N, C-alpha and C positions, 0 to 999 in steps of 0.2 A: 586792713580791709574788713568791712562789716557786711555780712550777708543776712538778709531777712528771708526766711523760708516759711511760706504759709500755703499749704496745698490740700486740696480735697482728694485728688487722685495721687496716691503716694508711691506709684510705680517708679522705681529707680531713685527715690529720694534719699534713702539711707546711703547708697553708694555715692551719690553726689555730695552729700554732706560730709562723708568721710574724706573724700578727695579734697574738698575745700578746707577742711580742718588740717589736713596734712600739708596744705599750702600756706597755713598760718592765718586762715580767714576765721574771724569770730562769727559764731552762729547765733542768730536770734530767731525765735520761732513762736508760733501760736499753739495753744491747746494741744490737740491730738498729735500734731506734727512734732511739737516739742517733746511730748512723752515718748514718741517713737524714737527720736534721736537719742534721748536720754537712755532708753532701754538698750540702745546700740553702744552705750558707753561713751557717747560723744558729749563734750561740754557744750551746753546750750543755755542761752539766756532767754527767759520767757518775755514776751512782749509786755506783759503786765509789769514786769520789773523795770522795763524801759519807760513806760508811760506813767507809772505810779498809780494806775487804775486797773482794777480787775476786769476781766471780761464781763460784760453786762447783757441783760435782756436776752438770755438764752443764747449767747454767742453772737447776737446781731451787732453788737458793738465791741470790737477788739482793737482794731488798728486805726480807727477814725480819730486820730489824735495828732496835735502839732509835733510831738516828739517823733512821730513816724513820718508824717508828710513833710515836716521841716527837713528831716534827714534825707528825704528823697528829692525834694525840690530845690534845695539850696545849690546855687551855682558856685563851684569851687573857685572859679576865676573872678568872683564878684566879692570884693572885700566886705561890703555891707552885709551880704548874705552870711559870710563866714563869721562876722562879728556878732550877728544876731544869734547864730547857733551857739557861739561861745557864751554869750550873755545868758542864754536860757538853758545851758547845759544839755544841748542836743547834739548827739553824735551823727555823723554822716552814715548813710546806707548806700553802699557802693554796688551791691549785687542783690537783686530782688528776684525771688523764685516763687511764682504764684500760678496755680491753676484754679479754676473757678468752680463753684458749686455746680453739680451736674444737671443744670436746668434742661438741656436738650434731651438727655437720656430719661429724665424724670417724666417729661410730658409725652415722650414716645411710648411710655408704658400704657397698655390698655387699662382703663379705669382710673387714670390719674385724676385727682380732684384739683379744683382751683386752689384749695388751701395748700396741698402738697406742692403745687407749682410755685405759689407765692413764696413759700419757705425756702425754695431752691433758687430764688433770685439772689445772687451775690451782690452785696453792696460794697463792703470793705475791699474785696479783692480787686474789682474793676477800678476803684478809686486809687488804690496803690499802683496798679499797673499804669494808669493814666499819668500819675505823678512821676513815676520812674521813667516812663517812655518819653514824656515831655522833656525831661532832663537827661536825655540819652547820652550826651557827651560825658556825663559824670556817673551815670548809673546804667548798668547792664540789666536788662529785664528778660527773664526766662519764663515762658508761658507754656512750654510743651516739653515732655520728657525727651523728645528727639534732639533737643538742643543741649542736653546736659553733657554728653560725651565730647562734642566738638569744643564747647566752652572750656571744659577741664583741660583738654589737650592743648588749647591755645595758652591757657594760663600756665601750664607746666612748661611749655616751650619758651615763652617770652616773659612770663611774670605779670602780664597784663593783657587786656583785650584791646584790639585795635579799634579806631573810630569806625572803620568800615563794619566790623562785626557788631559793635554796639548799635549802630544805626539800623542794620538789618534786623537785629533783635527788637528794636523799637517799632519798626514797621510791622513786624510779625505780631507784636503786642497790640498795636492799635487795630490791626486786622482782626485779631481774636476778640477784642472788645466790641468791634463793629458787628461781627457775626453773632456774638452773644446777645447784644442788644436787639439785633434783628430777630433772633429766635424768640425773644420775649415778646416783642411787638407782634410777630406773626401769631403767636399763641393767643395772646390776650385779645387781639382785635378780631380773631376768628371765633371767639366764644359766643354762643347763642344763649338766649334766655333760659332754654331748657337744659343747659349744660353741655350740649353737643357742640362740635366745632365745624364751622363752615369751611369748605375747601377754598373759599375765596375770602381772605381776611380783609378788613376794612383798609389796611395799608399793606401793600405787597413789598417785601424787602428781598430783592434778589441777592443771592450770595454765590459768587462764582470766583474761581481761581484761574488765573491765566496760565495756560499750558505753553503757549508759544506765540510769538509774533509771526504773521504770515507775510509772504512776499508782497501780496497786494490783495484786494478784495475781489468782488465779483467781476470787476473790470480793473485794468491796470492803474487807472487814475484814482482808485479807492484804496484806503488803508484798511488793514484788518488784523485781527488777532483771534485765537481760539481759546475759549474758556471752558472749564468743566464745572459741574456742580461741586459744592463744597464736599459732599459725600456721594461720589458717583456710584451708580448701580453697577454691580459686577456684570461683565458681559456686555457693557455698553461701549460705544465707539471711543468715548473718552478714556477708556482703560487700555486702548490698543498700544502695542509696542511696535515701533517701526524698525524693521530689521535691515532695510537697505533702501536706497533710492533718494531722489531729490526731496527737498522740503515739500510738505503738503501745501497745496493752495486752498483758498477759500472754497472754490468750486469742487476741488477734490474731496474735501471734508463733507460738504453738503451731499454730494453724490454717494460718497462712501457710506454715510449714515443711512441713506435710502436703501442701498443694497444690503447692508448688514441687518437692518430692521426687518427686511423682507425675508432674507435667507434663513435667519435663525428661527423663523416660525415653522419650518418644516421638520418633521420627525425623521425623514429618510434623507440620504445624501442628496443635496440640492446645490444648484448653481444659479446665481442671479447676476445678470449683466445690466448695468444702469448707464444711461446716457442722458445728460441734462435733467437729472432728478427723476426720470421715468425708467422703470424696467423695460428694456427692449428685448429681453430674452430671459425666460425662467424655466427651469426643468428639474425634475428629479430623476435619479438613475440608481443603478446598483453600486456605483462608485463615482468619485469626482469626474473622471474622464467621461463617462457616459452622460452624466448630468450636464457637463460643459458642452459636449458635442451637440446635445439636443437643444440647449439654450442658445447656442451660437447660430443654429439653423434658423431661428425665428426671424432674425434681422441682421445678417452679417454686415451690412453697410453701416448701420447705427452702432454696432458693436465695436467698430474701429475707434480706438482711443477711449474706450469705455472703462468703467469701474466694474471689477469682477469679484464676487464674494462666494465663498464656499462655506458650508456648515460642517464640513468634515476636514481633517488634516489633508493637505494636498500632497499627493505622492508624485513620483517621478514621471509616470505616464501622463497624469493630468497636467503637470507643469510643461511637458514637452508640447502638448496640444495647445495650451494657452500661449506659449512662447512664439507660436507661428503668427500671432496677430499683434497689433500695437495695442498695448494696455497701459493705462495711466496708473491704476492702483489695483493691487491684488490682495485680497483678504482671506484669511482662513484661521481656524483655531490653532493650527500648527502647520509646519512645513517639514517634510521629510528631507534628510540630507541631500538626496538626489534632486529634489525640487529646488533647494537652495542653490545647488550647483548649476542647474539649468539657467537660473537667472543671475548667477554671479557675473556673467559677461554682459548683462543688460543693466548697467549701473543706474540708469534713470528710472527704472521700474520701481515703484514704491511697494514694498511688501509689508503688510500689516498683520501682525499676529494678535488675535483677539480670542480669549477664552470664552467658550459658550457660557451663558449664565447658568447658575446652578439649578434653576427651576424651582417651582413652588407655586403656591396659590396667589401670592401677592405680586403685583406688577413689577416691583423693584427686584424681586427674586428672579424674574425673567429678563432682567436687564432693560426694563421699560421705564419710560418717564411717567410720572403721575400727572403732570400738567404739560400742556402745549401753550406756548407764548408767542405772540406775533406783535411786532412793533408797528404801530400806526402813528399818524401825526400827533405828536404830543401825548401819546397814550399807549396803552397795551391792551391787546385782546388776550384773555386767559380762558382756557377751557380744560376740562379733564381730558387726558389723552385718550385716543381711540384705541383702547386695548381689548376691544370685544373680539372674542373667538367664537366662530360659528361651528356648531356640531350638527350631525345628521338629524338629531331629534328636533332641532330648531326649524327645519325646513317644512314648508307647507306646500304640497302639490295642489295646484289650482286648475289643472287641465285634465281632460279625459285620459290622456296618455301619461303614464308614470315613467320616470327615468329608470333605466336599468341600473344594476349595481356599479357597472363600469362608468356609466354616465354620471351617477351620483358622485363617484370619486373624482371625475373630471370637473364637475360643477364646483365641488369644494375647493379643488386646486385653483380653478379660475377665480373663485371668490377671494382666496388668499392673495392672489396677484393683484386683482382689481383694487384692493384696499390700498395698494402702494402706487397706483397709477393716478396721475393728476386728472381731476375732473374736467370735462365729462370723460368717463372711462368706459371703454368696451374692450373685452379681452376674450379672444378665441383660444381654446385649449383642447388638447386631445392626447391621451396616453402619457400624461404627466409632463407635458411641455406646452409652452405658449406657441400658438400658430399665427397669431396676428394681434397686435396691440394698437388701439386707437386712444390717444391721450390728449387732454388739455384743450379740447375744442369747445367753442361756445355752444355748439349744437350737438346733442347726442347722436343725431342722425349722421352728422359729418364724422364723428368718432367711429361709428360703425362702418362707414364707407372707407375711411382711412385704414382701419384694421384689415379690411378685406383687400385693399390695394397693396398693403405691405406684405400680406401673405402671398399675393400673386407675384410680387417682385422677388420674394424669397423662394418662389416655385414650390409653395406648400399648398396642398389641397385642404380646403376647409370642410370637405364632406365628412359628416358624422362628428362634427366638433361640438363642444359645450361652450356656451357664451355667458360671461358675467357682465352685468351692467351695474356700476356703482350706485346708481339711483334709478328710480322707476322710469319706465317708458311713458312719456306723456301722451303719445299717440302710437298707433299701430305701425307707422311707417318705419320706425327704427327696428321693430321686430321683423318686419318684412325684409329689410336689408340683410339682417344676419341669417335669416332662414334661406333667402335667395342665395347667399354665399355658401350654404351647406350645413348650417347648424341644425342639430336635431333636439337640442335641449337648452334651456335658458334659466339662469338664476338672476333674480332682481329683487329689490326690497318690497315692491308693491307700495300701495298707499296713494296712488293717483286717483283723481276723480274719474278717470277713464280706464281704470283697471279692468272693468268688465269688457270694454271694447278690445283691449289687448289680449285678455284671456280668450275671448271669442276668436280673435285672429289666430292665436296659437292653436286652438282646436281646429280651426278651418285649415291651417297649414299642416296639421298632424304632428306637431312637436310637443314635447313635454316642457312645462314651465313650473318652477318652484319659487315661492316667495321666502325671502330670508327675514323680512320684518325689520331689517337694519340697513341704514344707508351709510356709505363710506365716502362722502365728499372729501376731497383732498385738494386744497387750494394753495 
């Protein structure tokens, strides 16, 4: 058996080569890899000896030769192919180990130039991988260090690799080439004349890895699967570990994402309950139990069969409280042994353990997406993700009355929640909990009325509440509804042609109003 090894990342390569040598495999290699293996005392034949040509053009041409590709592409069960190899003194290559120039890492570095990017576009590596993977029945292609140990183990156990293993390696190889080519296309087609990169390349190349097939889609007659980014952000839903429960459904995942994205934005212990993609209860407290108890009060009816997320490990007391209601999915950074015991008898409850993101200035350090994508007929809508975080210094008070410190705290809390409520959104809050949520109405006025009605049904008083509106009030009537319900302060983006009319109404009603300057439509 002949193995050709040509790698940029040499992690684990010496150990692999030694294991192959001990199995009687002949080692062929290129430049730096060949020197590394020779330094390890391993017998290795350089590619230049095989081809009869030295490496050329600063290493751009090494393996682009019939004696390499002939050895990879020849079908062993095809007499004419084997006769051609014999006629031209070409040996077969049975195992190919290749990883590519680090294009993705290169262009991710700040200040990367076009010249640096171009020089890190691998040509010979992808060509060999394609040739070997095409001929997968006869050639095993390794493109990642994680494959080395299983391949060696199988060779030691049976002396050869199964067709199943070689096909799986070929699929992984073509996937790697596809992702590599997509990264090059994304980079080059995003370049601007001034050397900057647009967030919207001329060609969008989505790269996602399937995590699991789902029982069905949004409805039972639809098929579905769950995919993650090629490199998922830490602390994102795609990194969740399911500890128990039934398989996740399409709707479970969509709602779980809404709950997790909302709850991880709070610095203090928080609980978010989501139903049909909307938060129906959000609260903070001294611990998970208090946060949950307050969140549940907002809308106990909608909380039935909901998705619940905590941003702190769930302890036994919190688990006991949650277990009294019907819950589909329960998420937390961790679960105490007592909490796991509480749900051990509820086999259908899905428990998801998700580590909080490490934090940092960049969105992906906070477990956030950089882009939002929505499928439309024969196309995509792409936008930068709504990762805006509002601070007190961003607020502009536009009324005669100014909010108290407690009211400012409630306004910021309400604003955080409103960001995750479907538009049109109106959210009443007080004391670190939602008191009424109006979501997804065609009229902002109706959202305000619904939020008030839901508070009444939950027997919650809206007196002294703070209200957040995800977009401006186009008329004073929406403001009048929330003030009539008991609100004493309001946060909204501003920007309406009738802003002054709404400000005058707030002054007339004696409430404080601040402008955020930012809208949070969520469709």
